[in-house]
N, C-alpha and C positions, 0 to 999 in steps of 0.2 A: 504494500499499499504506499502511496505516494506521501512524503512528508511536506507539510506546508510550513514554509520558514518565512517570517516577515523580517526584512532587514530594514532598519531604522537608520538612514543617512545622518551622520552627525554634522556635516558641513552646511553652512548657509550657502546660497546660491553663487556668490562671488568667489568663495573659496573652492567650491565644486568646480568651477570653470578654470580656476587657477591650477588645480590638482590635475585636471584633465590635459591642460597644456604642458605641465611640467613633468608629470609621471605616467601620463597615458590613460588614467582612469580616475574616477571619484573613488572615495573609501568604500561606497555600497557597491560600486562595479567590481573592485578588487575582491571584496568579501563574497560576492554572489559567484565570482569565478572560482574562488577557492573552495567554496562549499560544494559546487558542482563537481570539482575535481576530487572531493572526498567520496561523495555519494552520487549515484546517477538517479536515485528515486526521490528526488527533490523538486517541489514547485516553489520558487521563490517569488517574492513580491517586494519592491523597493518603495519605502515610504519616506517622504520629505517632511519630517514632523516639524522642522525649523520654519518652513514656509508657511504653515497654517492654512494652506488652499485646499487640502484634501484630507480624507479620512481612509484608514485601511479599508480594503473591500469587504472584509469580514469582521465580525465581532472578534476581539482579541482572544477570547477563549477558544475560538475555533481554530487558531494556529496551533501547530505542534511546538514551535519555538519562536522566539523573537531575538534578533541578534542587533545590538547597538553598536554602531562602528566608531572608529577614531574620528578626530575633527581637528581643524586648525584653530578652533575657538577656545577661548579662556573663561572659565566659570565667573571670575570676578568681573568680567565686562558686562555680564547680566544683560544681554540684548533681549529683545522681544523673541528672537528665534531660540535663544537658551531658555527663556522661561516656558516657552511652548514644549520645548524637549523634556524639561523637567517634569511639567504636567503630565505628558505622555508617558514618561517612566513611572510616575506614581500610579497612573492608570493601569500600566502593564503589571505593576506589583500586585494589583487586585484581580488579575485575570485568571490565575492559576496555571498560566503557560510558562514553561521553562525559559528562563532569560539568560543571556549572555552579553557581556560588554568588553570592548577593547579600548584601552586607553581613556578617551573622552567618554565611552559608554561606562567604564568603571566610575569615572568621576561623577557622571550624571546619576547613577544609581546611588552613590555615596550620599550626595546632596539630596536627592530626592527621598531618601530614607532617613534623613536627619542628621548626616555627618557634616563634615566641613572639608573643603578642598581650597588650596591657594598656591601661590608661587613657591617653587622649591626652596627648602630651607637648607640645602646642602651647603657646606663650607664655601664653595665656590659660587654659590647663589644661582647655579645652573640646573637644569633638568637633565635629561639624558638624550643624546644624539650622536650617532645613529645606533648606539648599542646600549643595552642594559647589561652590566657585568656582574659576575659573582651573585646571581640570584640564587638564594637558598630556600628551600622548602622548610616551613615550620613543621613541628611535630604533626599538627593537624593536617598539614599539606602532604606530608609523606604518605598519609592514608586516604587522602582525598581522590576520588575518581577523576577529577578535572585534570590532575597531574600524572595520571598513570603513564609510565614509560618516560618520564623525565628523571634524570639523575638528581642527587640531592642537591647539586650546585651546578648551575648552567648559566650560558649567556644567551641573549636574544636580541633581535632588532628592537630599538626603542625610540620614540620621537615625542617627547612631551617636556614641557616646562614647569607644569603644575603637579602637585602631589597631594595625597590624602594627609589631612592633619588630625582630624578626629573621626573615629569610627562612628557609624549609626548603630542603633540597637540591633540585635539579631546578626551581627557581622562576625565573622571568623577569618582571621588572616591566614592564608595558605602559603604565602611566599613574600620574600622581601630581601633587600640588600642593604648596603650601608647608606643608600641614598633616599630610599623611600619604601613604602608598601607596594609590593609588585603583584599581589593577586589576593583575592578574598571571596567568600561566599556571603551573600546577605539573605537572610530568611525573612521574607516579607509577609504580608498579610495572607496571601495565597501562594504566590509565586516564590521560587528560589531562584536567586540571581547567582551566577558564577562570572567572575570578571578578572581581567588582567591589565596591568599598566604597560606591559611591553606588547610586542606586535607579532604573535605567531603566524599571522596571515601574510606578512610582508616577505619579500625576496630581494635578492641584490639589486635587481634592475629598478624595482620599485623604491628602494632606499636611496639609490643614486638619483632618481628622479625627484624624489622630495628634497634631496640635499641641494641639487642644482637649482630647482625652482624657487627656493627660499634663500639663496646665497647671501644677499645683502642682510637679512635679518639674522642669520646665523652668525655672520661675521660680527655683527654689531653686538649680539649677545655674547660673544666670546667663545662659541664653540669652534671656530677656526680663527687663525690669525690674519688671514687674508684670503681673497678669492682664488688666488692661484693654488694655495694649499688646499682649499676646499674642492677646486676642480679635480686636483690630482686624486684626492681622497675618493671623490665620486666616481672616478674612472676605475679605482679598486673595488669599490662597492658593486659596480655594475657587473663585475665578474664573479661575484660570490654566488654559489650555487651548490648543489649536492655533489656536483662533479669538480668543484674547485680543488685545486691542490696548492698547499701553502708555497708561496714564493718570497724568499728573503727580502726581495726588493719592495714588497708589499707590506712588511711587518710595520714599518714606521707609520703607515697611513691606518693600520688596523689597531694601532695602540697595543694594549694588553689583552686584546681579544684572544680567547681561547678557542680556537677552531676545533680542537679535540672535544669539546663539550658544547659545540653550537650545533642545534639540530634544526635543519631548514623545514622539517615537517611541521604542519600546523597542529601540533600535539593537542592543545586544549580544545580546538575546534572539533577535533576527531572524537575526543572524549566526550564533549558536551552532546554531540549528536548521538552517540552511542549509549553513553551512560544516563543521560539526563532526558534528552528529547524522545528517544525511542522508548525508554522504560516508562516515562510519563504517559505517552500515547498508548502503550500497551495496558497500563493500568487504568486509563479511561475506557478503554474499549472493554476491558474485562468488567468494569463497574457498570457499564452500560448494558452488557449482556445480563447481568444479574439484577438490574433495575436500580442501582445505587447511584448517588450524585457524588461526583468527584469534587467535593467542596473544601476539602483540606489541603494544606500546603504540600507541595512536592517534597520528597525526602532525599537527603543525600548522607554521606558518611561523616561529614564534619558538622559538629554542633557547638553552640556556645558563643561566647563573645570574648575574643581574645586578642592581645596585642603580641603575642609571642611568635 
């Protein structure tokens, strides 16, 4: 049976156009492509919550999963588009449908559930670009199905300047590094949300496009000393793929990235579909057959509210 997945695009219209020019696709387009690469039995629908000009075609409870993408937005700017997305996330939490968020999606869920997000408090006042390094699973994360097949410590693509400051109620941290919370679960009124601050859906070409497309802002923010260094780094990024073989000439551009623990597979998205979306759908179908109403929150292996 086909899985119905709603993809909520995180970018407002101007940033969507900019991403398409620089990286070849919007955040929702990339996620759509990656999801279809994981499973062939998907029907996806893209929703532009920030625009406020449409509604999803179905009631949210009719979808098997809702995915919230990354974005170039910042919560603290609190545009009308951001307010609409927070309201939509709050609505999604009451649907009973399994939720997943990437980067901005994680931040939206945190704020919608009562937590707080703001500019990075790292020592250098920067977020992470283009990698999050030494991400460590917490004790809860080591047993959480979202991270199945992840090693205890790993690196990933990352593109963000904001971070979670205060957790909402019902949240369990499943991964973090020395810069910020990197993954968590939030148990809402009916829905359970899984989310990551890093980007398991990204690839080297996408990372290179992001980097080149936002060159002036990245240099100004101090991620790169100048545009020439940025361009050289983007060239290395564009070659990163499962077939990449370490080149000593690239190491300076890759920094301390540990390629032996860098997994190019969209691990968390694979696990969300298999362990959260499919199991919730099977549970609903079973309840429907016996005449019960699936009105309680979805379950997962991580429980409680922890900063560990």
